[in-house]
C-alpha positions, 0 to 999 in steps of 0.5 A: 289657689294658694289660699285653698291649698293652705286651708286644705293642708290645715284641714288635713292636719286637724283631720289627723287628730280626728283620725287618730282619736276616732281610730281608737274610739272605733276599735274600743266600741267595736270590741267592747260596745262601749262608748268611751266618753273619757277618750277626750280626757286621755287625749288631754292627759297625753298633752298634759303629761308631755308638758309635765315631763318637759317642764318638771323632768326635762324629758324632751318631746321625742321621749314623751311621744313614746312614754305617754302613749305607753303609760296611758295604754297601761292605765287604760288596761288597768281601768278596763279590768277594774271597772269597765269589765265589771259592767260589760254584761249590763246595759251599755248606758252604765259604761257610758256613765262610768266613762263620763264620770271618769272624765270629770274625775280626771279633769278635776284632778288635773285642774286641782294640780295645774289650774285651768290656765293654758300652758304653752309647750315649745315646739321641738327645735328640729321641727321649727321653721317652715317647709317650702311646698312650692306654692306656699310655705307650711310650718314644719311641725304641722307637716310632721304631724300630718305625715306621722299620723298618716304613718300611724294609721297606715301602720295600724291598718297594715297590722290589722290586715296582714297579721294573724293577731291583727285580723282576729282583732279586726274581725272581733272589732267589726263583726264580734258576734260572727267572730265568737261564732267561729269559736274565737275567744274575743274576751282575751283581746278586750283589755289589750284593745282597750289599752291600745285605743287609749294609747292612740288618744294619748299619742294624739294629745302629745302631738297636739301639745306644741300646736294647741294650748295645753289645759285640763279642758282641751279634750272636752269640746274635741271629743264631741266632734270625734264622736260625730266623726265615728258616727259618720264613718260607721260605728266599729268601722276602722277604715271609716273612722280614719277616712271620716276623720280626715274628711271632717277636718277638710270640711271644717277648714273649708267651712271656716273660710268659705262660710265665714258670713254664716258663722252658725252654719260653719260651726255646726257643719260637722253635725249637719253632715252627720245628720245627712249621712244618718238619713242616707245611711243609718250605719254610717258611710262605711258601717254595716247595715246590721250594726244600725239595727 
């Protein structure tokens, strides 16, 4: 029982990263209909930026947790106005290729400056040690990541459901055509929403820095799983992205342990789940059926 609970907590912590990244991806896709392949690169920049701030400027983790999402959000808005916006009226494949190329550029720029080796990031002293959860102890930092990510997701959900601006953004994200039909200018929210989605990726990267090796390729494999999470939850579904993120984190954690004798199955479990969901509900678990058309 104790082992199961520990694996469950590990799954929820991993799911927290998926939820934050998928939330940003889902908002961007819902508003712009752009599959932002560069999301993993911005996640990497969040972690690498926190590392650089600490090692070269002495800026601690807590400040990096604020500075990097803001900087990357501003960078995201600039990129949207300079490039993504210009391709918005063309086939979505063009923006996909654009963001794919942007990923390669960002990765190569970081590699040329810091190399490909992984760099350690020290866990904040305030979050060292472990927390007694009754049946077992769990690293304090991982507990912080889980609580912080849940708070961010809940805060974003509250903002989207209880403020006028949030409701407009949510409507434009989940039902953009209908929102435009009511005379709401969706275009004015495109740039801020794109920047917000990028900021969430940067925030997840900063949170990941003390837990995972910081390197230029750390977002490359992760983004594939995050795409699967968004598809499972439902393209453009904000709640679906968060719920699927935590769900996939749990499935992966349980699969690694209980399917250890079938390593290929445990490694591909996420994509098996995605295929099963798409066969049952082509729009995803929480997506609207018309979105699948």
